[in-house]
C-alpha positions in Angstrom: 16.2 -80.1 -0.7 20.2 -81.1 -1.1 19.6 -82.6 -4.8 23.3 -82.1 -6.8 25.7 -83.7 -7.8 29.5 -82.3 -6.1 31.9 -83.8 -5.0 32.6 -86.1 -2.1 35.2 -87.3 -0.2 36.1 -89.0 3.5 35.3 -85.6 5.2 32.3 -84.2 3.6 30.5 -87.6 3.6 29.0 -88.3 7.1 28.0 -84.8 7.5 25.4 -85.2 3.9 24.6 -88.1 4.6 23.1 -86.4 7.8 21.7 -83.7 5.6 20.1 -86.4 3.6 18.3 -88.2 6.8 16.9 -84.6 8.4 15.5 -83.7 4.6 14.4 -87.2 4.0 12.7 -87.3 7.8 11.3 -83.6 7.3 8.7 -84.7 4.3 8.1 -87.6 6.1 6.7 -85.4 8.8 5.0 -83.4 5.9 3.2 -86.5 4.1 2.1 -87.2 7.9 0.9 -84.1 9.1 -3.1 -83.2 8.1 -2.7 -79.5 7.9 -1.0 -79.2 4.1 -0.2 -75.1 5.7 1.2 -76.4 9.0 3.1 -79.0 7.0 4.7 -76.5 5.4 5.6 -74.1 7.8 8.0 -76.9 9.5 9.5 -78.2 6.5 10.3 -74.3 5.8 11.5 -74.4 9.4 14.0 -77.5 8.6 15.1 -76.0 5.8 16.4 -72.9 7.2 17.8 -74.1 9.9 20.1 -76.4 7.3 21.0 -74.1 4.9 22.2 -71.4 8.3 23.7 -74.3 10.2 24.8 -77.6 8.6 28.1 -78.0 7.3 26.4 -79.4 4.2 24.4 -76.5 3.4 24.9 -75.0 -0.6 25.2 -72.0 0.9 29.1 -71.0 0.6 30.0 -70.7 4.5 31.0 -66.6 3.6 27.5 -66.4 2.9 26.2 -68.1 6.1 26.3 -65.4 8.8 23.9 -63.1 7.3 21.1 -65.5 6.3 17.6 -64.8 7.7 15.6 -67.4 5.5 15.0 -69.0 2.4 12.4 -66.8 0.2 9.1 -68.0 -0.1 5.8 -67.5 -1.9 3.1 -67.2 0.8 1.4 -70.0 0.8 -1.7 -70.9 -1.5 -3.9 -73.6 -1.4 -4.3 -73.4 -5.1 -1.0 -74.6 -5.6 -1.4 -78.1 -3.7 -3.1 -80.4 -7.2 -2.6 -84.4 -7.6 -1.3 -85.7 -11.2 -2.3 -88.7 -12.4 1.0 -90.9 -13.7 0.3 -91.9 -17.5 2.7 -94.2 -18.4 5.0 -94.7 -21.5 7.7 -97.5 -22.8 10.9 -95.9 -20.9 13.2 -94.3 -22.8 16.5 -93.0 -21.7 17.9 -89.5 -22.0 20.5 -87.1 -20.9 19.3 -83.7 -19.2 21.7 -81.1 -19.1 22.5 -79.3 -16.2 24.9 -75.8 -14.5 28.4 -76.4 -14.8 28.3 -78.3 -17.6 26.9 -81.3 -16.3 24.8 -83.9 -17.5 22.8 -86.9 -15.6 20.7 -90.2 -16.9 17.3 -90.7 -16.3 14.9 -93.1 -17.7 11.6 -90.8 -18.8 9.0 -93.3 -17.7 5.9 -90.9 -18.5 4.0 -88.1 -17.9 2.2 -86.4 -15.0 -1.0 -84.7 -15.8 -2.9 -82.6 -13.1 -5.0 -79.0 -12.9 -3.3 -76.6 -11.6 -4.9 -72.6 -11.4 -7.6 -73.8 -13.8 -5.5 -74.9 -16.3 -4.6 -78.6 -17.5 -0.9 -79.2 -17.3 1.5 -81.9 -17.6 5.2 -82.7 -17.1 7.5 -85.0 -18.3 8.3 -87.6 -15.1 11.7 -89.3 -15.0 13.2 -92.0 -13.0 16.9 -91.7 -12.2 18.7 -94.1 -13.8 21.3 -95.5 -11.3 21.5 -97.2 -8.5 18.5 -97.5 -5.9 16.3 -95.2 -8.7 13.8 -92.7 -7.6 11.1 -90.4 -9.3 12.6 -87.1 -10.4 10.1 -84.0 -11.7 12.1 -80.5 -12.0 10.4 -77.5 -13.8 10.1 -74.1 -15.1 7.3 -71.9 -15.7 6.3 -68.3 -16.3 8.6 -66.6 -13.1 11.1 -68.2 -13.7 13.6 -65.6 -14.4 11.4 -63.0 -12.7 10.3 -63.8 -9.7 12.2 -67.3 -9.6 15.2 -68.5 -10.2 15.7 -68.8 -13.8 16.6 -72.3 -14.9 13.9 -74.0 -12.9 13.7 -75.5 -9.6 12.4 -79.2 -8.1 9.0 -80.3 -7.0 10.0 -84.1 -6.1 13.3 -86.1 -6.4 12.4 -89.2 -3.9 16.0 -90.6 -4.0 17.2 -87.6 -2.3 14.1 -87.4 0.1 12.0 -84.8 -1.1 9.0 -87.0 -1.7 5.5 -85.7 -1.1 3.8 -88.7 -1.5 0.4 -90.1 -3.2 -3.0 -90.1 -2.6 -5.3 -92.6 -4.3 -2.6 -93.9 -6.8 -2.2 -90.2 -7.7 0.9 -88.3 -6.7 1.1 -84.8 -4.7 2.0 -82.1 -6.3 2.3 -79.6 -3.6 4.1 -76.8 -5.8 4.2 -74.5 -2.3 7.2 -77.1 -1.6 8.8 -76.2 -4.9 12.5 -75.2 -4.0 15.9 -74.2 -6.1 18.5 -76.5 -7.0 21.9 -76.2 -4.6 23.5 -74.2 -7.8 21.6 -71.7 -8.1 23.6 -71.0 -4.3 27.2 -72.0 -5.3 28.0 -72.5 -9.0 30.1 -75.9 -7.3 26.7 -77.7 -7.8 26.3 -79.6 -10.6 22.4 -79.6 -11.1 19.9 -81.3 -13.5 18.0 -78.8 -14.7 14.3 -78.4 -16.7 14.5 -78.8 -20.6 11.6 -77.3 -22.4 9.0 -80.1 -22.5 9.1 -79.3 -18.8 7.9 -75.1 -18.7 4.8 -75.0 -17.5 3.0 -71.7 -19.8 1.5 -70.8 -16.9 2.7 -68.2 -13.3 3.8 -70.8 -10.5 3.6 -68.3 -8.1 4.0 -70.8 -5.3 7.2 -72.3 -3.6 10.6 -70.7 -3.4 11.6 -67.4 -5.3 14.9 -66.1 -6.6 17.7 -67.4 -4.4 18.4 -65.5 -1.4 21.6 -63.3 -1.3 23.7 -62.8 1.5 
């Protein structure tokens, strides 16, 4: 949920660490909840509270007073699927992003899954830095129409956005797809999905276009 580069100093480091801790706890609750819809509702409550009240909210302070909650599609059980990870020799790639940014990842393979009756695949990345983590951004036919034009994230495990695995397959619940922080404030620098991670179908699940106050 907090997912991108931003200038960090001594004053902002502790609030940002707290944000990430709370995000990780929210996803941990999702992974142990046997009811995906209940887990999603609780996750949304945490997100709304963080965006409204937390000092590290990607909302500029002047936008928080009128905030009434992030806008999502209704939960669609068909948008929850499992992905088979197809390994490939790791390849270092630079993923461009907002504010002229570029982030180095390793493309480690592809996640192949079925979604709305279609067989889909997305490149799966590993953050090429200390600790590492899986990163799975995507765009789809709703991008720029009812969802953020530059795409959304579904996994960013180094930042706590981790839906887990079942029987060795990635849980890919697109109801948990969320907007990068740069969609709310251009001061954030976000890695954004390229052409290889654009789905040809419309994913009417997850977060919609950013809320504006």
